[in-house]
C-alpha positions as CSV (number, residue, x, y, z in Angstrom):
1,X,66.6,101.4,114.7
2,X,68.8,101.0,111.5
3,X,68.1,104.5,110.4
4,X,69.1,105.8,114.0
5,X,72.4,104.2,114.1
6,X,73.5,105.8,111.2
7,X,72.2,109.1,111.9
8,X,75.2,109.8,113.8
9,X,77.4,110.0,110.4
10,X,75.0,112.6,109.2
11,X,77.0,115.7,108.2
12,X,75.4,118.7,110.8
13,X,73.6,121.4,109.5
14,X,72.4,124.8,110.8
15,X,69.5,127.0,109.8
16,X,70.3,124.5,106.2
17,X,74.3,125.6,106.6
18,X,76.1,122.7,106.8
19,X,78.7,122.9,109.7
20,X,81.5,119.9,108.2
21,X,83.4,123.4,107.5
22,X,83.6,124.3,111.2
23,X,84.6,120.7,112.4
24,X,87.8,120.4,110.0
25,X,88.8,123.9,110.9
26,X,88.6,123.3,114.6
27,X,92.0,121.1,114.9
28,X,94.1,123.5,114.0
29,X,92.6,126.4,116.6
30,X,93.6,123.1,119.2
31,X,97.0,123.1,118.4
32,X,99.9,125.0,120.4
33,X,101.4,127.7,118.0
34,X,105.3,128.5,117.7
35,X,106.5,131.3,120.4
36,X,109.4,133.8,120.0
37,X,110.5,133.1,123.8
38,X,113.6,130.8,124.2
39,X,111.8,128.4,126.4
40,X,108.4,127.1,125.2
41,X,105.7,125.7,127.6
42,X,105.6,122.0,128.0
43,X,102.8,121.0,125.7
44,X,105.0,123.0,122.8
45,X,107.8,121.1,123.2
46,X,105.9,117.5,123.1
47,X,104.3,118.5,119.7
48,X,107.7,119.7,118.7
49,X,109.6,116.3,120.3
50,X,106.5,114.1,119.1
51,X,106.7,115.4,115.4
52,X,110.9,115.4,115.4
53,X,110.3,111.8,115.7
54,X,107.3,110.7,114.0
55,X,109.5,112.6,110.8
56,X,112.9,110.6,112.0
57,X,110.8,107.4,111.4
58,X,108.9,107.9,108.3
59,X,111.2,109.7,106.3
60,X,114.8,107.3,107.4
61,X,114.5,105.2,104.3
62,X,113.2,107.5,102.2
63,X,115.8,109.6,99.8
64,X,116.5,113.1,100.6
65,X,114.4,114.7,97.5
66,X,110.9,113.0,99.3
67,X,111.7,114.8,102.8
68,X,110.3,118.1,101.4
69,X,107.2,115.9,101.9
70,X,108.0,116.2,106.1
71,X,105.8,118.8,106.4
72,X,103.2,118.1,104.6
73,X,102.9,114.4,105.6
74,X,103.4,115.2,109.3
75,X,100.9,118.0,109.3
76,X,98.2,115.4,107.8
77,X,98.8,113.2,110.3
78,X,97.9,115.9,113.2
79,X,94.9,116.8,111.3
80,X,94.0,113.2,111.3
81,X,94.5,112.6,114.8
82,X,92.6,115.5,115.6
83,X,89.8,114.8,113.7
84,X,89.6,111.1,114.7
85,X,89.9,111.6,118.8
86,X,87.7,114.7,118.9
87,X,85.0,112.8,117.2
88,X,84.7,110.4,120.2
89,X,83.4,112.8,122.1
90,X,79.7,113.2,122.7
91,X,77.6,115.4,120.1
92,X,80.3,115.8,118.5
93,X,80.5,114.7,114.4
94,X,84.0,112.8,112.8
95,X,84.7,114.3,109.6
96,X,87.2,111.3,108.9
97,X,83.9,109.3,108.6
98,X,83.1,110.7,105.2
99,X,83.9,108.2,102.5
100,X,84.2,111.7,100.2
101,X,85.9,113.4,102.5
102,X,88.4,110.0,102.8
103,X,89.0,109.6,99.4
104,X,89.4,113.4,98.4
105,X,92.2,113.3,100.8
106,X,93.7,110.0,99.3
107,X,93.6,110.5,95.7
108,X,95.3,113.7,95.1
109,X,98.4,112.7,97.4
110,X,98.5,109.3,95.9
111,X,98.1,110.6,92.5
112,X,101.4,113.2,93.6
113,X,103.3,110.4,94.2
114,X,102.7,108.8,91.4
115,X,103.2,111.9,88.8
116,X,105.9,112.7,90.4
117,X,108.1,109.2,90.0
118,X,106.9,109.4,86.4
119,X,108.6,112.5,86.2
120,X,111.8,112.4,87.9
121,X,111.9,108.5,87.2
122,X,109.7,107.3,84.3
123,X,111.7,104.4,84.0
124,X,112.0,102.6,87.3
125,X,108.2,104.0,87.8
126,X,107.0,101.9,85.2
127,X,109.3,99.0,86.1
128,X,107.3,98.5,89.2
129,X,104.2,97.1,86.9
130,X,106.8,94.2,85.6
131,X,108.4,92.2,88.0
132,X,112.3,91.6,86.8
133,X,112.8,87.8,85.3
134,X,108.8,87.4,84.8
135,X,108.1,85.1,81.9
136,X,107.2,86.4,78.5
137,X,103.3,84.7,78.5
138,X,102.9,85.8,82.0
139,X,103.8,89.5,81.5
140,X,100.5,91.1,79.8
141,X,98.3,89.4,82.7
142,X,100.6,90.9,85.3
143,X,101.0,94.2,83.9
144,X,97.1,94.2,83.9
145,X,97.3,93.0,87.5
146,X,100.0,95.4,88.9
147,X,98.2,98.0,87.4
148,X,94.6,97.2,88.9
149,X,96.6,97.0,92.1
150,X,98.2,100.2,91.6
151,X,94.9,102.2,91.2
152,X,93.4,100.5,93.9
153,X,95.6,101.7,96.6
154,X,93.7,105.0,97.1
155,X,91.0,103.5,97.8
156,X,92.3,101.0,99.9
157,X,93.3,103.9,102.0
158,X,90.2,105.8,101.8
159,X,88.0,102.8,102.7
160,X,90.7,101.2,105.1
161,X,90.2,105.0,107.3
162,X,86.1,105.3,106.9
163,X,85.5,101.4,107.9
164,X,87.5,101.2,111.2
165,X,86.0,104.5,112.3
166,X,82.4,104.0,111.4
167,X,82.8,100.0,112.8
168,X,84.3,101.9,116.2
169,X,81.3,104.7,116.2
170,X,78.5,101.9,115.8
171,X,80.1,99.7,118.6
172,X,80.3,102.3,121.0
173,X,76.6,103.4,120.3
174,X,75.3,99.9,120.5
175,X,76.8,99.2,124.0
176,X,76.1,102.2,125.3
177,X,72.4,101.8,124.0
178,X,72.1,98.8,125.9
179,X,73.9,99.9,128.8
180,X,71.2,102.7,129.2
181,X,68.6,100.1,128.9
182,X,70.2,97.6,131.6
183,X,70.8,99.7,133.8
184,X,66.9,99.8,135.4
185,X,66.6,96.1,134.5
186,X,69.7,94.1,135.1
187,X,71.9,96.6,137.3
188,X,74.6,94.2,137.2
189,X,74.3,92.9,133.7
190,X,75.2,97.2,133.2
191,X,77.9,97.1,135.0
192,X,80.0,94.7,132.9
193,X,78.3,96.6,130.0
194,X,79.7,99.8,131.4
195,X,83.4,98.6,131.9
196,X,82.9,96.7,128.0
197,X,82.3,100.6,126.9
198,X,85.2,101.8,128.8
199,X,87.5,99.4,127.6
200,X,86.5,100.0,124.1
201,X,86.6,103.8,124.0
202,X,90.1,103.2,125.0
203,X,90.3,101.0,122.4
204,X,88.9,103.7,120.1
205,X,91.2,106.3,121.3
206,X,94.1,103.7,120.2
207,X,92.4,102.8,116.8
208,X,92.2,106.8,116.1
209,X,95.7,107.4,116.6
210,X,97.1,104.1,114.6
211,X,94.7,104.9,111.5
212,X,95.8,108.0,111.4
213,X,100.0,106.8,111.0
214,X,99.0,104.1,109.2
215,X,97.3,106.6,106.6
216,X,100.7,108.6,106.3
217,X,102.8,105.7,106.8
218,X,101.3,104.1,103.7
219,X,101.9,107.5,101.7
220,X,105.5,107.4,102.2
221,X,106.0,103.9,101.7
222,X,103.7,105.0,98.2
223,X,106.6,107.9,98.0
224,X,109.2,106.1,98.7
225,X,108.7,103.8,95.5
226,X,108.7,107.0,93.0
227,X,111.9,109.0,94.6
């Protein structure tokens, strides 16, 4: 039972060829592309409005040098939302349930914000390790604590995204398995579990979008500290 629950998170393969690359490339094929026409279709207009609202909200408190990250972070959020939501479809694979992939996103982007801060404003970047007005005896301890918390940030980014999506997939599989068993034994109870499964699926769609937004939002906060 334990093995069957977690088999859904194994990377699929066809003739010993991993298909994770196809799963990663699929979102870019689903997005509508810009056209040369004056009037675009509704889907493209909705996408442009969504990206405009997102970038305006995320980059409003960030200084102008940090606005160069707008294209990167907006593309990352669209990419994560598409991966998270398409992974809820039957017989699909969710790459963002893999901790290695999420850490591959979190560590380089977090490290880029830290390096950017050390390069452009080293005094202020190092000043985050020691709060103002700290008593002298506590200075070494606080520097160690702040350094540890700084290096924990990318781990928290990757683990948060992985844990939330994995927990949702496990709950959906458990309830759907219970529903399939109860349909022939207790139809009345099965009706309740089907309703619960439908509501849980709606919740997981919301969680998939929110977690992508939180991932990018935290990256923007790290960027705000260093520009």
